[in-house]
C-alpha positions as CSV (number, residue, x, y, z in Angstrom):
1,M,-92.2,78.3,7.0
2,Q,-89.5,75.8,7.7
3,Y,-88.4,75.9,4.0
4,K,-88.1,79.7,4.2
5,R,-86.0,79.4,7.3
6,S,-83.7,76.8,5.7
7,L,-83.4,78.9,2.5
8,A,-82.6,82.0,4.5
9,L,-80.0,80.1,6.5
10,L,-78.4,78.7,3.3
11,L,-78.3,82.1,1.7
12,A,-76.7,83.5,4.9
13,V,-74.1,80.8,5.0
14,G,-73.4,81.3,1.3
15,T,-73.0,85.1,1.8
16,T,-70.7,84.5,4.7
17,L,-68.5,82.1,2.8
18,T,-68.4,84.4,-0.2
19,A,-67.4,87.3,2.0
20,A,-64.8,85.3,3.7
21,A,-63.4,84.2,0.4
22,Q,-63.3,87.8,-0.8
23,T,-61.6,89.1,2.3
24,A,-59.1,86.2,2.5
25,A,-58.2,86.2,-1.2
26,P,-56.5,89.6,-1.9
27,P,-52.7,89.2,-2.1
28,Q,-50.7,90.6,0.8
29,K,-49.5,94.1,-0.2
30,K,-45.9,94.9,0.3
31,V,-45.4,97.0,3.5
32,S,-43.3,100.1,2.9
33,M,-42.2,102.9,5.1
34,T,-40.5,106.3,4.8
35,V,-38.3,107.9,7.5
36,N,-38.4,111.7,7.1
37,A,-35.5,113.0,9.1
38,S,-36.4,116.6,8.4
39,K,-39.6,116.3,10.6
40,I,-38.4,116.1,14.2
41,R,-40.0,116.1,17.6
42,E,-38.8,117.2,21.1
43,P,-35.8,115.1,22.4
44,I,-36.5,111.9,24.3
45,H,-35.7,112.5,27.9
46,R,-33.4,109.9,29.5
47,Y,-36.0,109.5,32.3
48,V,-38.3,107.8,29.9
49,Y,-36.0,104.8,30.4
50,G,-36.6,105.0,34.2
51,Q,-37.6,102.1,36.5
52,F,-40.0,101.6,39.3
53,T,-39.4,99.9,42.6
54,E,-41.1,99.5,45.9
55,L,-40.4,97.5,49.1
56,L,-42.5,94.4,48.2
57,F,-42.0,90.8,47.4
58,N,-38.4,90.0,46.3
59,L,-37.3,93.3,44.7
60,F,-34.9,93.9,47.6
61,E,-35.4,91.2,50.2
62,K,-34.0,88.0,48.6
63,G,-33.5,90.2,45.6
64,L,-31.1,93.1,45.0
65,W,-30.4,93.4,48.7
66,A,-27.7,90.8,49.7
67,E,-29.3,89.7,53.0
68,M,-29.7,85.9,52.8
69,L,-31.9,85.4,56.0
70,S,-35.6,85.8,56.2
71,D,-37.2,87.3,59.3
72,R,-33.8,88.3,60.7
73,K,-35.4,90.5,63.2
74,F,-37.9,87.8,64.4
75,F,-41.2,89.4,63.6
76,Y,-42.7,85.9,63.7
77,P,-42.5,83.4,66.6
78,V,-39.9,80.6,66.2
79,D,-41.9,77.4,66.4
80,S,-42.9,74.4,64.3
81,S,-46.4,75.7,63.3
82,E,-47.5,75.5,59.6
83,K,-49.2,78.9,59.3
84,L,-47.9,82.4,59.8
85,N,-50.1,84.9,61.6
86,P,-50.4,87.4,60.1
87,E,-49.9,85.9,56.7
88,N,-46.8,86.7,54.7
89,R,-47.2,86.7,50.9
90,K,-43.6,87.4,50.2
91,R,-42.0,84.8,47.9
92,N,-38.8,82.9,49.0
93,F,-39.6,83.5,52.6
94,T,-38.0,80.9,55.0
95,R,-38.9,80.5,58.6
96,W,-36.8,80.0,61.7
97,R,-37.4,76.7,63.3
98,P,-36.4,75.4,66.8
99,V,-33.5,73.0,67.3
100,G,-35.0,70.6,69.7
101,P,-38.6,70.8,71.2
102,D,-40.6,74.0,70.7
103,A,-40.9,74.5,74.4
104,F,-37.2,75.4,74.7
105,V,-37.7,78.5,72.5
106,V,-40.1,81.2,73.7
107,M,-40.7,84.8,72.4
108,D,-39.8,87.2,75.1
109,K,-41.5,90.6,75.0
110,K,-39.5,92.0,77.9
111,D,-36.9,94.5,76.6
112,P,-36.4,93.0,73.0
113,Y,-33.5,94.3,71.0
114,V,-35.8,95.3,68.1
115,G,-39.4,94.9,67.4
116,E,-42.0,93.3,69.7
117,H,-40.2,90.3,71.0
118,A,-36.9,88.2,70.8
119,P,-36.3,84.5,70.9
120,L,-35.3,83.3,74.4
121,V,-33.6,79.9,74.2
122,K,-33.7,77.8,77.3
123,L,-30.8,75.4,77.8
124,A,-30.4,71.9,79.1
125,A,-27.0,70.3,79.6
126,A,-27.9,67.0,77.9
127,A,-28.7,68.3,74.4
128,P,-28.2,71.5,72.3
129,H,-31.2,73.9,71.9
130,G,-31.6,76.8,69.7
131,I,-32.9,77.9,66.3
132,R,-32.0,77.3,62.6
133,Q,-33.0,78.5,59.2
134,A,-32.7,76.3,56.1
135,G,-33.0,77.0,52.4
136,L,-29.8,79.0,52.1
137,P,-28.1,78.8,48.6
138,L,-24.4,78.3,49.2
139,R,-21.4,77.9,46.9
140,K,-18.2,76.0,47.6
141,G,-15.3,78.4,48.4
142,R,-17.6,81.4,48.7
143,A,-17.1,83.6,51.7
144,Y,-20.1,84.9,53.8
145,T,-20.1,87.6,56.4
146,G,-22.6,88.8,59.0
147,S,-23.2,89.4,62.6
148,I,-25.4,88.3,65.5
149,V,-26.6,90.2,68.5
150,L,-26.8,88.0,71.7
151,A,-27.3,88.2,75.4
152,G,-27.3,85.4,77.9
153,D,-26.5,83.8,81.2
154,A,-22.9,83.1,82.2
155,G,-23.4,79.4,81.9
156,A,-24.6,79.5,78.3
157,Q,-22.2,78.2,75.6
158,V,-23.4,79.3,72.2
159,E,-22.2,78.3,68.8
160,V,-23.2,79.6,65.3
161,S,-22.7,77.2,62.4
162,L,-23.0,77.4,58.6
163,V,-24.1,74.0,57.3
164,W,-23.8,72.8,53.7
165,G,-24.3,69.1,54.0
166,P,-25.5,66.1,56.1
167,G,-22.2,65.0,57.4
168,P,-20.6,66.1,60.7
169,S,-17.7,67.8,58.7
170,D,-20.1,69.6,56.4
171,R,-20.2,72.7,58.5
172,Q,-18.2,75.6,59.9
173,T,-18.8,76.5,63.5
174,I,-18.0,79.7,65.3
175,P,-18.0,79.5,69.1
176,M,-19.3,82.7,70.8
177,P,-17.4,84.2,73.7
178,S,-18.9,84.3,77.1
179,L,-22.2,86.2,76.7
180,P,-22.9,89.5,78.4
181,A,-26.2,90.0,80.3
182,R,-27.1,92.9,77.9
183,Y,-27.2,92.6,74.2
184,A,-23.9,92.7,72.3
185,K,-23.0,92.3,68.6
186,F,-20.6,89.6,67.4
187,P,-19.1,89.3,63.9
188,L,-19.6,86.2,61.7
189,K,-17.4,85.0,58.9
190,F,-17.8,81.7,57.1
191,T,-16.5,80.0,53.9
192,S,-18.8,77.3,52.5
193,G,-17.2,73.9,51.9
194,G,-19.8,72.7,49.4
195,D,-22.5,73.6,46.9
196,T,-26.1,73.4,48.1
197,E,-29.5,75.1,47.6
198,D,-30.5,74.1,51.1
199,G,-27.8,75.3,53.4
200,R,-28.5,76.2,57.1
201,L,-27.6,78.7,59.7
202,E,-27.8,77.2,63.2
203,I,-27.6,79.1,66.5
204,V,-27.5,76.6,69.3
205,G,-26.4,76.5,72.9
206,L,-25.3,74.1,75.6
207,G,-24.7,74.6,79.3
208,T,-27.0,76.1,81.7
209,G,-29.4,79.1,81.9
210,S,-30.7,80.7,78.7
211,F,-29.8,83.2,76.0
212,H,-31.5,85.8,73.8
213,I,-31.1,86.4,70.1
214,G,-31.6,90.0,69.2
215,V,-31.0,90.0,65.4
216,V,-28.9,88.1,62.8
217,S,-27.5,88.9,59.4
218,L,-25.7,86.9,56.8
219,M,-24.6,88.2,53.3
220,P,-22.1,87.1,50.7
221,A,-18.8,88.8,51.6
222,D,-18.5,90.4,48.2
223,N,-21.6,92.5,48.6
224,I,-21.4,96.1,47.6
225,D,-22.6,98.3,50.4
226,G,-25.2,95.7,51.1
227,F,-26.3,95.1,47.5
228,R,-25.6,92.0,45.5
229,A,-22.3,92.3,43.6
230,D,-23.5,90.4,40.5
231,M,-26.6,92.6,40.1
232,I,-25.2,96.1,40.4
233,P,-23.0,96.0,37.2
234,L,-26.0,94.6,35.2
235,L,-28.3,97.4,36.3
236,K,-25.6,99.9,35.7
237,E,-25.4,98.8,32.1
238,L,-29.0,100.0,31.5
239,H,-28.3,103.7,32.2
240,S,-31.9,104.0,33.4
241,G,-31.9,107.7,34.2
242,I,-34.2,107.6,37.3
243,Y,-35.7,105.1,39.8
244,R,-39.1,105.8,41.4
245,W,-39.1,104.5,45.1
246,P,-40.6,103.3,47.5
247,G,-44.2,103.5,46.3
248,G,-46.3,101.5,45.0
249,N,-49.2,100.5,47.2
250,F,-46.7,100.0,50.0
251,V,-45.9,103.7,50.4
252,S,-49.4,104.5,51.6
253,G,-48.6,102.8,54.9
254,Y,-44.9,103.6,55.1
255,D,-43.2,105.7,57.7
256,W,-39.8,106.8,56.3
257,R,-38.4,107.2,59.8
258,D,-38.5,103.4,60.2
259,G,-35.9,103.2,57.4
260,I,-33.1,105.3,58.8
261,G,-30.5,105.0,61.5
262,E,-28.8,101.8,62.7
263,R,-30.0,99.1,60.4
264,D,-30.3,96.4,63.1
265,K,-32.4,98.6,65.3
266,R,-34.9,99.5,62.5
267,P,-38.3,97.9,63.5
268,P,-40.0,95.3,61.3
269,R,-43.4,96.5,60.3
270,Y,-46.4,94.7,58.8
271,D,-47.3,95.9,55.3
272,Y,-51.1,95.9,55.1
273,A,-51.1,96.8,51.4
274,W,-49.3,93.6,50.3
275,R,-49.8,91.5,53.5
276,T,-46.2,90.9,54.2
277,V,-43.5,92.2,56.5
278,E,-41.0,95.0,55.8
279,Y,-37.8,94.8,57.8
280,N,-36.7,98.4,56.8
281,D,-33.1,97.3,56.0
282,V,-33.4,99.3,52.7
283,G,-34.4,102.8,53.6
284,T,-33.6,106.3,52.4
285,D,-29.8,106.2,52.8
286,E,-29.5,102.7,51.2
287,Y,-31.7,103.9,48.3
288,M,-29.5,106.9,47.8
289,T,-26.5,104.6,47.8
290,L,-28.1,102.5,45.1
291,C,-28.6,105.5,43.0
292,R,-24.9,106.4,43.3
293,L,-23.8,102.9,42.6
294,I,-25.8,102.5,39.3
295,G,-25.6,106.2,38.2
296,I,-29.2,107.2,38.3
297,D,-31.2,110.0,39.8
298,P,-33.6,109.5,42.7
299,Y,-37.4,110.0,42.6
300,I,-39.0,109.6,46.0
301,C,-42.7,109.0,46.4
302,V,-44.1,110.2,49.8
303,N,-47.0,108.7,51.8
304,S,-50.2,110.7,51.1
305,G,-52.4,107.7,52.1
306,F,-52.1,107.2,55.9
307,G,-49.3,109.8,55.9
308,D,-49.3,113.6,56.6
309,D,-47.8,116.7,55.0
310,H,-45.6,117.4,58.0
311,S,-43.9,114.0,57.7
312,A,-43.4,114.5,53.9
313,A,-41.8,117.8,54.5
314,E,-39.5,116.3,57.1
315,W,-38.5,113.7,54.6
316,V,-37.6,116.4,52.1
317,E,-35.5,118.1,54.8
318,Y,-33.8,114.9,55.6
319,C,-32.7,114.5,52.0
320,N,-32.1,118.1,51.0
321,G,-31.7,120.1,54.2
322,S,-28.4,121.5,55.4
323,V,-26.8,120.3,58.6
324,E,-28.2,123.3,60.3
325,T,-31.8,121.9,59.9
326,P,-33.2,119.4,62.4
327,M,-33.5,116.6,59.8
328,G,-30.2,117.6,58.1
329,R,-28.5,117.0,61.5
330,L,-30.2,113.7,61.8
331,R,-29.0,112.7,58.3
332,A,-25.4,113.8,59.2
333,A,-25.7,111.7,62.5
334,N,-26.5,108.8,60.3
335,G,-23.3,109.2,58.4
336,H,-24.3,111.4,55.5
337,P,-23.5,115.1,56.1
338,E,-23.9,116.3,52.5
339,P,-27.5,116.9,51.3
340,Y,-28.7,114.4,48.7
341,K,-30.4,117.1,46.6
342,V,-33.3,115.0,45.6
343,K,-35.2,117.0,42.9
344,W,-38.1,114.6,42.0
345,W,-40.8,113.9,44.5
346,G,-44.1,112.1,44.0
347,I,-47.1,112.9,46.2
348,G,-48.9,109.6,46.7
349,N,-49.5,106.4,44.8
350,E,-52.7,105.5,43.0
351,M,-54.7,107.5,45.5
352,Y,-57.8,107.1,43.3
353,G,-57.9,103.3,44.0
354,Q,-60.3,101.9,46.6
355,W,-57.6,99.4,47.4
356,Q,-55.2,102.1,48.4
357,L,-54.6,102.7,52.2
358,G,-56.0,106.2,53.0
359,H,-58.1,106.4,49.9
360,M,-60.6,109.3,49.9
361,Y,-62.9,111.1,47.4
362,I,-61.2,113.4,44.9
363,D,-62.8,116.5,46.3
364,H,-61.0,115.9,49.6
365,Y,-57.8,114.5,48.0
366,V,-57.1,117.7,46.0
367,L,-57.0,119.6,49.3
368,K,-54.6,117.0,50.7
369,H,-52.3,117.1,47.7
370,N,-52.1,120.9,47.9
371,M,-51.3,120.8,51.6
372,F,-48.4,118.3,50.8
373,A,-47.1,120.5,48.0
374,V,-47.1,123.7,50.1
375,S,-45.3,122.0,53.0
376,M,-42.7,120.2,50.9
377,R,-41.9,123.3,48.8
378,K,-41.6,125.4,51.9
379,V,-38.6,123.2,52.9
380,D,-37.1,123.2,49.4
381,P,-38.7,125.4,46.7
382,T,-36.5,123.9,43.9
383,I,-38.1,120.4,44.0
384,E,-40.3,119.1,41.2
385,L,-43.6,117.4,42.2
386,V,-45.4,114.5,40.5
387,A,-49.2,114.2,41.3
388,S,-50.9,110.9,41.7
389,G,-53.1,111.1,38.6
390,A,-55.3,108.7,36.7
391,T,-57.2,109.5,33.5
392,P,-60.6,107.8,32.8
393,F,-58.6,105.2,30.9
394,E,-56.8,104.2,34.1
395,T,-59.7,104.4,36.5
396,S,-61.9,102.5,34.1
397,T,-59.4,99.8,33.5
398,T,-58.6,99.3,37.2
399,A,-62.3,99.3,38.2
400,R,-62.0,95.5,38.1
401,H,-60.0,95.8,41.4
402,H,-62.7,97.9,43.2
403,R,-64.2,96.4,46.3
404,R,-67.5,98.3,46.3
405,P,-70.2,98.8,43.6
406,L,-69.0,101.1,40.8
407,P,-70.6,104.6,40.8
408,S,-71.5,104.4,37.1
409,K,-71.1,102.3,34.0
410,L,-67.8,102.3,32.2
411,P,-66.1,104.1,30.6
412,Y,-66.0,106.9,33.1
413,E,-66.6,110.5,31.8
414,Y,-64.2,113.3,31.7
415,G,-64.9,115.7,34.5
416,S,-66.5,113.1,36.7
417,P,-65.3,112.2,40.2
418,Q,-63.6,109.2,38.6
419,D,-61.5,111.5,36.3
420,W,-58.7,111.8,38.9
421,S,-56.3,113.6,36.5
422,G,-58.9,116.0,35.3
423,N,-59.8,117.0,38.9
424,L,-56.2,117.5,39.8
425,L,-55.6,119.6,36.8
426,A,-58.7,121.7,37.6
427,H,-58.0,122.2,41.3
428,S,-54.3,121.6,41.9
429,S,-52.4,122.5,38.7
430,D,-50.3,125.1,40.6
431,Y,-49.1,122.4,42.9
432,F,-47.3,120.0,40.6
433,E,-45.1,119.8,37.5
434,Y,-45.9,116.3,36.4
435,L,-49.0,114.2,36.3
436,S,-48.7,110.4,36.6
437,E,-50.4,107.6,34.8
438,H,-50.0,103.8,35.3
439,L,-50.4,101.3,32.5
440,Y,-51.2,97.6,33.2
441,P,-53.3,96.5,30.2
442,E,-55.1,93.2,30.0
443,L,-53.3,91.5,27.0
444,D,-55.6,88.5,26.7
445,S,-59.0,90.2,27.2
446,A,-61.0,93.2,26.1
447,F,-63.6,95.3,27.7
448,D,-67.2,94.5,26.6
449,V,-69.2,97.7,27.2
450,D,-72.6,95.8,27.0
451,A,-71.5,93.2,29.5
452,Q,-69.5,95.8,31.5
453,K,-66.6,93.4,32.1
454,F,-63.4,92.2,30.5
455,V,-63.9,89.1,28.4
456,K,-61.2,86.8,27.1
457,T,-60.1,87.1,23.5
458,N,-58.2,85.0,21.1
459,D,-56.2,87.7,19.4
460,P,-53.0,87.2,17.4
461,I,-49.8,88.1,19.1
462,E,-49.4,91.4,17.4
463,D,-52.8,92.5,18.7
464,R,-52.1,91.4,22.2
465,I,-48.9,93.3,22.3
466,R,-50.6,96.3,20.8
467,R,-52.7,96.7,24.0
468,L,-49.7,98.2,25.9
469,P,-48.8,100.9,23.4
470,N,-52.5,101.6,22.9
471,R,-52.6,102.6,26.6
472,V,-49.8,105.0,26.0
473,R,-51.7,106.5,23.1
474,A,-54.9,106.6,25.1
475,T,-53.1,108.6,27.9
476,V,-51.9,111.1,25.2
477,E,-55.5,111.4,23.9
478,A,-56.7,112.1,27.4
479,W,-54.0,114.7,27.8
480,E,-55.1,116.4,24.6
481,E,-58.7,116.4,25.8
482,Y,-57.7,118.1,29.0
483,Q,-55.9,120.8,27.1
484,K,-59.1,121.5,25.0
485,R,-61.3,121.6,28.1
486,M,-59.0,123.6,30.4
487,P,-57.6,126.9,29.1
488,N,-56.0,127.4,32.5
489,L,-53.4,124.9,31.5
490,E,-52.0,127.3,28.9
491,G,-48.3,128.0,29.7
492,K,-48.1,125.8,32.8
493,N,-45.9,123.2,31.0
494,I,-47.2,120.2,33.0
495,K,-45.9,117.0,31.6
496,L,-46.7,113.3,31.8
497,A,-44.9,110.7,34.0
498,I,-45.8,107.1,33.1
499,D,-44.2,106.1,36.3
500,E,-45.5,102.5,36.4
501,W,-46.0,100.4,33.3
502,A,-45.6,96.8,32.1
503,G,-47.2,94.1,30.1
504,G,-46.6,90.6,28.9
505,G,-46.4,88.7,32.2
506,F,-43.5,88.0,34.5
507,K,-41.2,86.2,32.2
508,G,-40.6,85.4,28.5
509,F,-40.2,87.3,25.3
510,M,-43.7,88.5,25.2
511,R,-42.9,91.1,27.8
512,A,-39.8,92.2,25.8
513,L,-41.9,92.8,22.7
514,C,-44.4,94.8,24.9
515,A,-41.6,96.8,26.4
516,A,-40.1,97.7,23.0
517,E,-43.5,98.8,21.5
518,G,-44.3,100.7,24.7
519,L,-41.0,102.6,24.5
520,Q,-41.5,103.4,20.9
521,E,-45.0,104.8,21.5
522,M,-43.6,107.0,24.3
523,F,-40.9,108.3,21.9
524,R,-43.7,109.4,19.5
525,Y,-45.0,111.8,22.1
526,S,-41.8,113.1,23.5
527,Q,-43.4,116.5,23.8
528,F,-45.7,115.2,26.5
529,I,-44.0,112.2,28.1
530,K,-40.8,113.1,29.9
531,M,-40.6,110.3,32.5
532,G,-41.2,106.6,32.7
533,A,-40.8,104.0,35.3
534,Y,-41.0,100.3,34.2
535,T,-42.4,97.8,36.7
536,A,-40.2,96.8,38.2
537,F,-36.4,97.4,38.0
538,I,-35.8,93.8,39.0
539,S,-37.7,92.6,35.8
540,N,-34.5,93.5,34.0
541,L,-32.9,90.6,35.7
542,N,-33.5,86.9,36.0
543,F,-31.8,85.6,39.2
544,D,-31.6,83.0,41.9
545,G,-29.8,83.0,45.2
546,N,-26.3,83.0,43.5
547,D,-26.5,84.1,39.9
548,A,-28.1,86.9,37.9
549,V,-28.4,87.7,34.2
550,L,-30.1,90.3,32.1
551,S,-33.6,89.2,31.2
552,S,-35.3,89.7,27.8
553,V,-36.7,93.0,29.2
554,G,-33.3,94.1,30.4
555,L,-31.9,93.4,27.0
556,V,-34.6,95.7,25.5
557,F,-33.8,98.6,27.8
558,K,-30.0,98.1,27.2
559,L,-30.5,98.0,23.4
560,Y,-32.6,101.2,23.1
561,R,-30.7,103.1,25.8
562,Q,-27.3,102.4,24.3
563,H,-28.1,102.6,20.6
564,F,-31.4,104.5,19.9
565,G,-31.2,108.2,19.1
566,T,-32.6,111.0,21.1
567,I,-34.4,113.2,18.5
568,P,-37.5,111.4,17.2
569,V,-38.2,111.8,13.5
570,E,-41.4,111.1,11.5
571,V,-42.1,107.6,10.2
572,S,-44.9,107.0,7.7
573,G,-46.1,103.9,5.9
574,N,-48.8,102.3,3.8
575,S,-50.1,99.7,6.3
576,P,-52.0,101.3,9.2
577,Q,-52.2,99.4,12.5
578,K,-55.4,97.4,12.9
579,P,-57.8,98.4,15.7
580,V,-57.9,95.8,18.4
581,Q,-61.0,94.6,20.4
582,G,-62.0,96.7,23.3
583,T,-63.8,99.9,24.3
584,I,-62.7,103.4,23.6
585,G,-62.3,105.2,27.0
586,V,-61.4,102.0,28.8
587,D,-58.8,99.9,27.1
588,K,-58.3,101.4,23.6
589,P,-57.7,104.8,22.1
590,R,-59.7,106.4,19.3
591,V,-56.7,106.1,17.0
592,S,-54.6,103.0,17.2
593,S,-51.0,103.4,18.4
594,G,-48.0,102.5,16.4
595,S,-46.5,103.3,13.0
596,D,-48.4,102.6,9.7
597,T,-46.3,99.5,9.1
598,Y,-48.6,96.8,10.3
599,P,-47.9,94.2,11.6
600,C,-44.5,95.6,12.5
601,D,-43.8,98.8,14.6
602,V,-41.1,101.2,13.5
603,A,-39.6,104.2,15.3
604,A,-36.7,106.4,14.2
605,A,-34.5,109.1,15.8
606,L,-31.4,111.1,15.1
607,T,-28.6,111.1,17.7
608,G,-28.2,114.3,19.7
609,D,-25.4,115.6,17.3
610,R,-27.6,114.7,14.3
611,R,-24.7,112.8,12.8
612,K,-26.4,109.4,13.0
613,L,-29.9,108.1,12.1
614,T,-31.3,105.2,14.1
615,V,-34.3,103.1,13.1
616,A,-35.9,100.4,15.4
617,I,-38.3,97.8,14.1
618,V,-40.3,95.4,16.2
619,N,-41.7,92.2,14.5
620,P,-44.1,90.9,17.0
621,T,-45.3,88.0,14.9
622,E,-44.2,84.4,14.6
623,N,-43.6,84.8,10.9
624,P,-40.8,86.6,9.0
625,Q,-41.7,90.0,7.7
626,E,-40.3,92.3,5.0
627,I,-40.4,96.1,4.8
628,D,-39.4,98.4,2.0
629,F,-37.4,101.4,3.3
630,N,-37.1,104.9,2.1
631,V,-35.2,107.7,3.9
632,T,-35.7,111.4,3.2
633,G,-34.4,114.6,4.8
634,V,-31.0,113.3,5.4
635,Q,-28.2,111.6,3.4
636,L,-26.9,108.3,4.7
637,Q,-23.2,107.5,4.4
638,G,-21.3,104.3,4.3
639,T,-22.0,101.0,5.9
640,G,-24.2,101.0,9.0
641,R,-24.6,98.7,12.0
642,M,-27.6,96.6,13.1
643,W,-28.2,95.2,16.6
644,R,-30.9,92.5,16.8
645,L,-32.6,90.7,19.6
646,A,-34.6,87.7,18.4
647,A,-36.3,84.8,20.2
648,P,-37.2,81.3,19.0
649,N,-40.6,81.5,20.9
650,L,-42.6,83.6,23.3
651,D,-41.4,81.7,26.3
652,A,-37.7,82.3,25.6
653,D,-35.7,84.1,28.2
654,N,-32.3,84.0,29.9
655,E,-31.8,81.8,32.9
656,P,-29.4,82.5,35.8
657,G,-26.3,80.3,35.9
658,K,-26.7,79.2,32.3
659,K,-25.3,80.4,29.0
660,P,-27.7,83.2,27.7
661,G,-30.2,82.0,25.2
662,L,-31.0,85.6,24.2
663,E,-28.3,88.0,23.2
664,I,-28.1,91.3,21.3
665,V,-26.3,90.4,18.1
666,E,-24.4,93.1,16.1
667,T,-24.0,92.8,12.3
668,P,-23.1,95.3,9.5
669,V,-25.8,96.6,7.2
670,R,-25.1,98.3,3.9
671,D,-28.0,100.7,3.6
672,L,-31.6,101.3,4.4
673,S,-32.8,101.4,0.8
674,G,-34.7,98.4,-0.6
675,T,-36.1,95.6,1.5
676,L,-35.2,94.7,5.0
677,A,-36.0,91.1,6.1
678,L,-37.1,90.8,9.7
679,P,-37.1,87.4,11.5
680,P,-40.0,86.3,13.7
681,L,-40.3,87.7,17.2
682,S,-37.5,90.2,16.8
683,I,-36.4,93.7,17.6
684,S,-33.9,95.2,15.1
685,L,-32.1,98.5,15.6
686,C,-30.1,100.0,12.7
687,E,-27.7,103.0,12.8
688,F,-26.2,104.9,9.9
689,A,-23.9,107.9,9.6
690,A,-25.9,110.8,8.2
691,K,-25.4,114.4,6.9
């Protein structure tokens, strides 16, 4: 018996080794491709290059918004304690600390300037008392402006200082005039005398009595309407088309009224979605200013979580109503008499998710969505609405975030209560023009249907990157399934908005390769996908407190937006993409995404005037690749151009304040016939005149 087991094992090993030798031995066939410019698809909408943003983490606070101070409206007590209550998960958050013993600073709830309380500083003649905030990045010779709101006793002598070093001369001090009993605003203007990453703003007093601090602000003097002057030109280069704002999860607890009016008087609110504090410095009017500054269209997402349809309709009126309407008058009183004419409005964010504030079952939510649509269109019938959808791919993938037992095994079925998009199409299709889908694939794991969980994989780079475009392809497959199942969709012209998507981590060239292949997959289905919103717009930048530079992702969006055509054409090849690990219906489509040019991915398009042909090739591997080209349906003329973005490794990215390590390099290219050599980890985009 033991002999038979040993023989069987030996035969099995021999068979395995023979099979491995047979599969490994065949020579690598030469990859070839054909661009057929006579087979075209619908034009790529510029909104596919859109970006997503919400009021969380450091997208605006300590990000694009130029305010340098944390907690400038004093949501938290000023003391020496170690923990914040409630917690604040925002990165780069810096606390106010007392100057002198804690007992000399108390939080006074009687008639605060804004919020729930204000610091009351008690004075003693022998030593200065007050508050300070450290961690400010300062540059020598740079000017900073701001303001402070104070009230105090007649005997209080208050000074505000910007400090850049340890010595007594390493500061600039502004003495405040005699303080009034009621709050008043005083301007601040400083010039730093040194470089530091740990500058301080100090507000201290001598004399007798006490003084209150209402609110403080400090920005670089070169800010553009409150936004960082170094970031605005970089974002403008991307020509993103549209920005989705302010949801995210944040929006389900957001009251838009908190973000309008005098900025210093807007209340700080706790954000229960992200467990942080929102100071409402960036609200509707600031967002509209940003859209104007960088030349993109607004797309506002309303609160259908804890919010109501009446509030959503008033928000539409604030943006689009004439000055004869109540909200239009309010907008004019806030300094903006002309309507903003916001066309694109999203109703809710990820409302299918158990983590979402105000989550409810789909049979109730379709009623709520319809109520919102009716109320918002009543104010402005010309608006276009985006529904908070989720195909079974999205609800199955995000089931890992659920906080209660799952209702069934994954993948979820079409038509089930977990088919959020299917139910919206069945019951609300007259109440929106676009249906959203969010894509956040697990690059390093695949769903095991037997184990009913995601398990780690050891896939090659090209397979990991393939997971993002696979989710695009899966969304299209779901959309095609809906069209088969629902004859009522005929003629309604509902389109897809992939209005949150990303992959590849927070930094490095992996996310650039994911973004490139994700875009190329969207281009292939331009008849369905008319809008995108990459998560998040700030991912296009790498920045610190003083400097900003386009990131690898930013360079990808710049490359395609500036040089890729708008009319997609057919690309065929002899090397189909490999299926990756995973489960159909959860994290992979029935048919793999991408062009038949494995391991590379190729997309091609004509320019709008059809005078140029563009071809983009992604080599996601760490090895050089070659592709034989053939072009039909158009005649190429003369020497073309190639723009290439390549990285030495997957961790490569640009760093703020340093010479860029990644750049788009332009070179001439003679023709697209023959073989094109592709360096490792590269994105190449060719352009030729055509007739």
